[in-house]
Each structure stands twice: as C-alpha cells, then as structure tokens.
N, C-alpha and C positions, 0 to 999 in steps of 0.2 A: 290688654284694656278691660277693667271690668264692666260686665253688663248686667245690670237690675233687671232683668226680665225673665220670664218663663220660656221653658223650651216650647210651648205650645205657641207662644206668640211669634217665635223667629224660626221655626224648623217643622218637619214634617212629624216630629214626634218620635223619631227613631234615632238610634245611636249606631254607628257603623264600625266596623273593625277594617284593617286593610284589605281583607278577602271578600269582604261584602261587595255587591253590587250597590251602586246609587245613581240617580238619575242627574248625572251631574256633566256629561259630555256634551260639550257645546260646540263639538266639531271646527275647532281652529278659531271660533268665535267671526267667522266670515263675513264681512259687512257690519260689524257692529263692535264698538270700544265703549260701550255704555260705562263699565266698571272701572274704565280709566279717568273718567272725568267725574267733577264735583264731590271728590272725596274727603276734601278740605285736608285734614292731617291724622286721617284714621288709618294709614298704612304704615304702622308702627314697624322700623326696622330692628331685628335683633342680630347679635352678633355673627351670625354664619351668613346673614345680607350683607354686613360690612366687608366680610372676607370674599365673597363671590362677586361681589360689586366691584372690589378693588382688582380682582384677578380677571374678570371680564372685561373692564374698561381699561385696565393699565394704569390705573390712577389711583394713590392713596386715597383712602375713605374722607379723611379732613378736606381734600381738596373739593369733594362734592357739596359739603357744607355752604349753604346759602342759595347756589345756583339749583340744583337738583334735589337737596336734602334740606330738611329745617329741623331745629330743635324743639320740642315742647315737653311739657310736664305731663307727664302720665301717671295717674294714682300717686302722685308725691315725687315720682322719679324723672328725671330729666333724660328723654330719650330721643333719637332721630326718627323722623318720620319722611316718606315722599313728599315731594312738595308739589304744589300745582303750578301750573303757569299761570301768569297775569292775565294773558290775552286770550288764552283758550280755556282756562278754568280745566285743566288735565294734567295728568303726570307728566312730568318733565321729560319722561323717555318716551312718551307716544309720538311717533314719526309723523308728518303731513298726510300720509296716506292711511291715519288712523291705526298702524299696528305697531307693537311693542319692539323697540329697538334694542332692549335687552333680554328678550324673552327667554333664551338658553340659561340666563343666570337671572332670572327675576326674583323677588324677595318672596321669602316663605309664605306669606299671607296671600300673595298674589296666585302663587302655585297652587294654594289650598282652595281657593275661591272656585265655587260658591260653597265650599264646606268651611266648616269651622271646627273648632276644638271644644270638647266638654271635659273639664277636669274635675276628677272624683276618686277619693281613697288613694291618692298618690299616684294615680294613672290617669289616662285619658282616652276618649274615644271620640270620634268625628260625628257631625251632624250636617244635616243638609240646610242651608240657609234658604228660606222661602222668601218670595217679593224683593229678591235682590238682583236676579237675572231672569229677563223674559225672554231670551233667545232659545230657541228651539234646542232641546236637548235629549239625549238618550241615557240609557244605564251603560255604567262602565265599572270595572273594579276599582275600588278607592284607591288602592297602591298603585295601580296603574295610572289613574289619573293625577294623583300627587307626584308620581315619577322622582322620587328623592333617592339619591343612591345611598346604599348601606343603611335601610330603614330601622335596622337595630340600634346603629349608633345615633342616628338622628332622633330616634325616640328618646333615647337616654339623655341626650343633649338638651332637647325641647323640656323634658322633665325637670332636669338639673337648672334651666335657666329660668323656668316657670317656679320653682321653689326659691331660687335665689332673689327673684323680683320680688315675691311675696314677703321674704324677710326684710328685705331694704323698704318695702313699703310700709310695714309695721313699724319699724324704727322711725321713720320720717315721719309717720301719721302720729306717733305717740311722744317724739322727744320735741322739747321746746328749746333745745340747743342750737341756735341757728349756724353757728360755727360747725358742730357735728354734721348737720343735715348737708350743707355745702360740701363739706371734705367727702361725705359719702357720695354725693351724688357726682362729684367731680371725679372720684375714684371708679366710679361704674363707667362713666363717659370715657374716662382716659383709657383704663384697662382694657374695656371691650370694643371702644370703637377708634379712638384716635391714636392709640399705638399701633402700627402698622403690623398687617398680618405677613408671614412667610407664605405667599400665595403658592411657592412650589413644592411645600409640606403640607400635610394631612391638618385640616382645619381642627379636627375632633380632640386632637391632642394638645394643641394649642390653646383651645377653648378650657380643655380641663385645668392647666397649668394657672390661666388665668383666673378662672373660678375660684380655685384654692386661695388665690390672693384676696379676691372680695369676701369669700367666705370668713377668712381668719378675722378681717376688719370687723365683719358683722357679729363674730362671737366674742368680739373683746368687750 
C-alpha cells in the first residue's frame, strides 16, 4: 500500500537493518490488543500469508474469504486483507481473551509491526512507526523481532513480490482496456491466492514458479 507521507511524519527518522537494535519489543503485548482493533482493511495479505494461514489452519485460503478475509482494491490491484468482526471491530482471529489465535503463523505485516519497510534503489530497510503503539517497549534486534525463518529467501521474496505489484499497478493505472485490467487482476488473485499451495513443500519455490507466470503476462 502506497503511503504519501514523509518519514519524519511516521517514524523516528532512522532506517534499520536486521542486525540493528530497535525499540520494538512489546513483551508479548500483555494486556493489550490495540493493534488488532479498528484496522479496517489495512492488513493486506501477501502470498506467503496465504500459504501459512492455509498450513496453520488446515484450510484452503479460498475458504477464508468472507468470514476471516475480505477482498479490496489496493492501488488498482485486487488483494485480500484481514477482516474486522462486525460486533467487536477487531481481527477475526482475535480470541475472547484478546489474544491472537494464529500468532505462530500470523501475517507478515502483523509479524513486522510496529516496524515497516522502506523501499529504495531496489532494496528495502526497516523503519519504526511512531504513534502506532503506546504499549511499553524495549530494544530488540530487528531480525529477532521479525523472527522469519530463512531471512535471505524471505528478503528475495519480498522484493520480487513488491516489484511484481508495482508493475501490475502501473499497467492498471495506465490502461483503459477494462477487459485487460480485469484479466490481470483475476490472474494475480487466482495464481497467488486462490490456487492452493502444497503446504508440505517449500513456499519460496512455489512462489517463484507462480511469479514467472504473472511476470510473463506483464511482459506481453
């Protein structure tokens, strides 16, 4: 999701790498679930989230649509996002005790929070979002906080997905061909989300094969 703001407005003004220390550790968010409420449709799910949610819940991702996940247009591209409950206005996976019921396989953006990614020159670094979490926090190494297995493979995936979405957004923004736009959106949705992943096999290899399909469509 594009954010047209300056870094000074939303961060402490610093950029971090995996080995840097950052004041992000909220100590298991004891007694707090603020970031799981009132998020509307801002927790956009990427393909790796579809994989881990399917694996963790033992359900195809398409079955999550409507009850726990909704579809919305993000910068011209139709993408899934975590859905808020109507009664409590919180994430559908937040339990009655205010705890995340999918914490071990929570979405990438949730794992990252209160950090964000700043993309520049074909790469990215992390920044600390200010004004988003008032829970007491202490310093922790960025890599430890994110706690993502195989960080090198994950970084390559994030960059490829980001580049693919940027190219799709440019096509959709500049094209007046409604049929082409519809077909591209459906291709992204079906290839990366609706087609089930083999959850007993490596995600990154499956993503690479799917990315090649969409990239070939974008190049045409």
